C-alpha positions in Angstrom: 0.0 0.0 0.0 1.5 3.3 -1.1 -0.2 6.3 0.5 -0.3 9.7 -1.1 -1.7 11.9 1.6 -2.7 14.6 -0.9 -5.1 12.2 -2.5 -6.0 10.2 0.6 -7.3 13.0 2.8 -10.6 14.6 1.8 -12.9 17.1 3.5 -16.5 15.9 4.1 -17.8 18.5 1.7 -15.8 16.9 -1.1 -17.0 13.5 -0.2 -20.6 14.6 -0.2 -20.5 16.1 -3.6 -18.4 13.4 -5.2 -19.7 10.3 -3.4 -19.8 8.0 -6.5 -16.3 9.1 -7.5 -15.0 8.4 -4.0 -16.5 4.9 -4.0 -14.8 4.1 -7.3 -11.5 5.5 -6.0 -11.6 3.5 -2.8 -12.5 0.3 -4.7 -9.8 0.8 -7.3 -6.9 1.9 -5.1 -7.7 -0.2 -2.0 -6.2 2.5 0.1 -7.9 4.1 3.1 -9.3 7.6 2.7 -9.3 9.9 5.7 -12.4 12.1 5.9 -11.9 15.5 7.7 -14.4 17.8 9.2 -13.4 21.3 10.3 -9.8 20.4 9.5 -9.7 17.4 11.8 -9.8 13.7 10.9 -13.2 12.3 11.7 -13.4 9.0 9.8 -11.5 6.5 7.7 -13.0 4.6 4.8 
């Protein structure tokens, strides 16, 4: 697993507006994505 934090950390607003794209990305890359809210990590998918 090769993590690129620039691509693996996303704000919740981005995830909300790009949900389908995010699911494709997670399924293709098999890397965890860190979801932030107000600049702090809140979840990992």
